[in-house]
Each structure stands twice: as structure tokens, then as C-alpha cells.
C-alpha positions in Angstrom: -0.2 -3.4 19.3 0.3 -0.1 21.3 -1.5 -1.3 24.4 0.4 -4.3 24.8 3.7 -2.3 24.7 2.1 0.1 27.3 0.8 -2.5 29.5 3.7 -4.5 29.2 5.9 -1.3 30.5 3.3 -0.7 32.9 3.7 -4.0 34.5 7.4 -4.2 34.1 8.3 -1.1 35.7 6.7 -1.9 39.2 7.9 -5.3 39.4 11.7 -4.4 38.3 12.1 -1.8 40.8 10.3 -3.8 43.5 8.3 -2.9 46.8 11.4 -1.0 48.0 11.5 1.0 44.7 7.6 1.5 44.7 7.3 2.8 48.3 10.4 4.7 48.3 12.2 2.4 50.9 15.5 1.8 51.0 17.0 -1.7 50.8 20.6 -0.8 51.8 22.3 -0.5 47.8 21.1 2.6 47.3 20.1 2.3 43.7 16.6 1.2 44.1 15.4 4.4 43.5 17.9 5.1 40.6 16.8 2.0 38.8 12.9 2.7 39.5 13.7 6.4 38.5 15.4 5.2 35.0 13.0 2.3 34.4 10.1 4.7 35.0 12.1 7.5 32.0 12.7 4.1 30.1 8.9 3.6 29.7 8.1 6.9 28.6 10.4 6.7 26.1 9.1 3.8 25.1 5.6 5.2 25.2 6.6 8.0 23.2 8.3 5.9 20.4 5.4 3.4 20.2 3.2 6.3 19.6 5.1 7.8 17.1 5.7 4.7 15.5 2.0 4.2 15.7 1.5 7.4 13.8 3.8 6.4 11.1 2.2 3.6 10.6 -1.1 5.1 10.6 0.3 7.2 7.9 1.7 4.6 5.9 -1.7 2.5 5.9 -3.5 5.7 4.8 -1.1 6.0 1.5 -1.5 2.2 1.1 -5.4 2.2 0.9 -5.1 5.4 -1.4 -2.7 3.5 -3.7 -4.8 0.3 -3.5 -7.6 2.5 -4.1 -6.2 3.2 -7.5 -4.9 -0.2 -8.2 -8.5 -1.5 -8.1 -9.8 1.2 -9.9 -6.9 0.4 -12.9 -8.0 -3.3 -12.7 -11.6 -2.5 -13.1 -10.7 0.2 -15.8 -8.3 -2.7 -17.4 -11.6 -5.3 -17.5 -13.5 -2.6 -19.1 -11.1 -2.0 -21.7 -10.6 -6.0 -22.4 -14.2 -6.2 -22.6 -14.6 -3.4 -25.2 -11.3 -4.5 -27.1 -13.2 -8.2 -27.6 -16.4 -6.4 -28.5 -14.7 -4.4 -31.3 -12.1 -6.7 -32.7 -13.7 -10.1 -31.8 -13.1 -12.8 -28.9 -9.4 -13.4 -30.4 -8.5 -10.0 -29.0 -8.2 -11.3 -25.6 -4.8 -13.2 -26.3 -3.7 -10.9 -29.0 -3.8 -7.9 -27.1 -2.1 -7.3 -23.6 -3.6 -4.4 -21.9 -2.0 -2.5 -18.8 -3.3 0.4 -17.0 -1.4 2.6 -14.2 -3.4 5.4 -13.4 -5.9 5.4 -16.1 -3.4 5.3 -18.7 -3.4 2.4 -20.9 -0.9 0.6 -22.6 -1.9 -2.0 -25.7 0.5 -4.1 -26.8 0.5 -6.9 -29.4 -0.3 -7.8 -33.0 -3.4 -7.5 -34.7 -4.5 -8.4 -38.3 -4.1 -5.1 -39.7 -3.5 -1.6 -39.3 -7.4 -0.7 -39.2 -8.0 -2.8 -36.5 -5.1 -0.9 -35.0 -7.2 2.2 -35.6 -10.1 0.8 -34.4 -8.9 -0.6 -31.0 -7.0 2.8 -30.2 -10.3 4.9 -30.9 -12.8 2.5 -28.8 -10.5 2.5 -25.8 -10.1 6.4 -25.8 -13.8 6.3 -25.4 -13.9 3.9 -22.6 -15.1 6.5 -19.4 -11.9 6.9 -16.9 -9.2 6.3 -19.6 -6.7 9.5 -19.4 -4.4 8.2 -22.2 -4.2 5.2 -24.6 -0.2 4.4 -25.7 -0.3 2.1 -28.3 2.1 -0.5 -29.0 0.3 -2.6 -31.2 1.4 -3.6 -34.5 0.2 -5.2 -37.9 1.9 -8.0 -39.9 4.8 -6.2 -41.9 5.6 -3.6 -39.6 8.8 -3.3 -37.9 
């Protein structure tokens, strides 16, 4: 996008300043050279700002890419956690347990049949490669 702005300014300055301003001729008003000079300064300012904005955007895109990598890793870890839970607790756990993952921290929510299942679920998730910590908000019938 930077080249489009630079190109537009490069094309615009000679057109607006006209042949008199471009060739240094005076059209009789005395303002042509001044206008051409001002437009040249404006073009330099636009180019400078475009470069600054481009650097800023590049930095932001880099940050977003890094965050996106973390998001993708968290989604992959979430899938591994759900698969592990279905193996440990059975297929019904897929709907019974809600799994949230943020930067490797796994939060489990839902209600399981008993406290033994809760303990097995937490132990199993703690063993998964990439899990930094497990937060259990799992409950069992009769718990408050």
C-alpha cells in the first residue's frame, strides 16, 4: 500500500505544480513555485508518515502472528485434552466437561458422576504434554 501512496504523491506533485512550477517558470502570479514547494514538502511528509504507519502495522502484524500461534497451540491442546478425557471418562465426557485453554492453562468445568471421576480427569489432564496448569471447576452430584 505504501507504494500506491508514494506513487500517487509522485504523480500528483508535478501535475498540481504544473509546468511553470516544475520548470521554475513564473506564470505571473508568483505563487506557482511556492505551491510546488509546499506540495513537495507535503509529499515528503506523507511518505514519512506512510513509512511510520507501515512499520507500526508490521509490528502489529508480528504481534498478532505470535498471538495467533499461541491461539492455535491452545486449540490443539484443547483437542488433546478432550480426546484424553473421552478415553479416561468415556464418550459422555465430551458433552459433560467444558474445556477452556489459555496459554497452556486448562480449565475444566462441568459435572461428573462422582469425585473419583473428577480426580481421574484432573490427573489425566495434568499428564498431557503442553499443559502448564489445570484449574478444576468440576463438580459431582451433591456438591455445592
